[in-house]
C-alpha positions in Angstrom: 283.0 -34.7 26.0 283.6 -33.1 29.3 284.7 -29.9 30.0 288.2 -28.6 31.3 288.0 -27.2 34.4 290.5 -24.5 35.9 290.9 -24.0 39.5 290.9 -19.8 40.3 294.1 -19.6 41.4 294.9 -19.6 37.4 293.2 -16.5 37.0 294.7 -14.5 39.6 297.7 -12.3 39.0 300.3 -11.7 41.5 299.1 -8.6 43.0 295.5 -10.0 43.5 296.7 -11.6 46.8 299.0 -10.2 49.8 301.8 -12.3 51.2 301.1 -13.9 54.3 301.2 -11.8 56.8 303.6 -12.7 59.8 301.7 -10.7 62.4 298.5 -12.6 62.3 298.9 -15.9 59.9 296.2 -14.6 57.4 296.4 -13.3 53.9 294.1 -10.9 52.3 291.0 -13.9 51.3 290.7 -14.7 55.0 291.9 -17.8 54.8 294.2 -18.4 58.0 297.5 -20.7 58.1 296.8 -23.9 59.8 299.1 -23.3 63.0 298.5 -26.7 64.7 301.5 -28.4 65.2 299.7 -31.9 66.0 298.5 -31.5 62.1 301.8 -30.5 60.6 302.8 -33.1 58.2 304.4 -36.8 59.7 302.4 -38.3 62.5 305.8 -38.3 64.1 305.4 -35.3 65.8 305.4 -32.5 62.7 307.7 -30.5 61.0 309.5 -27.1 62.3 308.1 -23.8 60.5 311.3 -23.3 59.0 311.5 -26.5 57.0 308.0 -26.0 56.0 308.5 -23.3 54.5 311.9 -24.6 53.1 309.6 -27.7 51.7 307.0 -25.0 50.1 310.1 -23.6 48.3 310.7 -27.3 46.4 306.9 -26.6 44.5 306.6 -25.2 41.3 305.6 -21.5 40.9 303.1 -20.6 38.2 303.2 -17.5 36.2 300.5 -14.8 37.3 300.4 -16.5 40.7 301.6 -15.1 44.0 304.1 -17.9 44.7 304.2 -17.1 48.7 300.6 -18.4 48.1 299.7 -20.2 45.4 302.5 -23.0 43.7 301.3 -26.3 41.9 303.0 -29.8 43.0 305.1 -32.4 41.2 301.4 -33.4 40.1 300.5 -30.6 38.9 298.0 -30.2 41.3 297.3 -26.6 42.6 298.8 -26.1 46.6 297.9 -23.0 48.5 301.0 -22.1 51.4 297.9 -21.0 53.8 296.6 -24.4 53.8 299.2 -27.0 54.9 298.1 -30.0 56.9 294.5 -29.0 55.8 292.7 -32.3 54.2 289.4 -30.5 53.9 290.6 -28.2 51.2 290.7 -28.7 47.4 294.7 -26.9 47.8 295.6 -28.9 51.0 299.3 -29.9 51.1 301.6 -32.4 53.3 304.8 -33.0 53.2 305.9 -36.2 51.3 308.8 -37.9 52.9 310.1 -40.0 49.6 313.5 -41.8 51.8 311.3 -44.5 53.6 314.6 -45.2 55.7 313.5 -42.4 58.5 316.5 -40.0 57.9 315.0 -37.3 56.3 316.9 -34.4 54.5 315.7 -31.5 52.4 316.3 -33.5 49.2 313.9 -36.5 50.4 311.2 -34.2 51.3 308.4 -32.9 48.6 305.7 -30.9 48.9 302.2 -32.6 47.7 298.4 -31.6 47.7 297.1 -34.1 50.3 295.1 -36.4 47.8 298.0 -37.3 46.0 300.3 -37.2 49.0 297.9 -40.3 50.1 298.2 -41.7 47.2 302.1 -41.7 47.0 302.3 -43.0 50.7 300.1 -45.9 49.5 302.4 -46.5 46.3 305.6 -46.5 48.3 304.3 -48.6 51.2 302.8 -50.9 49.2 299.6 -51.0 52.1 296.0 -51.1 51.5 293.2 -51.1 54.0 291.0 -53.8 53.6 288.0 -55.4 55.9 289.1 -58.4 58.6 285.8 -59.6 59.7 284.0 -56.0 61.2 287.1 -54.0 61.1 289.2 -52.9 59.0 292.7 -53.9 58.8 295.7 -52.3 56.7 298.0 -54.8 55.0 301.7 -54.2 53.7 302.4 -56.0 50.5 
């Protein structure tokens, strides 16, 4: 029988974390917001901060947690506002563009924990990476 492990954000009250500070991009936990524009979301140059903030508002708020820092994606995974674009964080998230045609509007953009994002993109494009001789090749089905 496996034990259910709850992520630590569930146990924090909303006043345990201050809202992110605009002046230095750091919250009281010491997390620094990812401000490297090359890592923001899409490989086509990224998203503007205003759009990132708007997409963040679409994530699910969880009672007892500061909604400026902690939310859940549509699959129920925790995401942290300061971890946008960070694939080295359990709580990292990206913007998933559900409109594969490329003309994105806010309704087609969703905040998604980065592993869910990778899975979602693979499912949407039906692509897989497979071996081709001694190299890997992305195959779109």
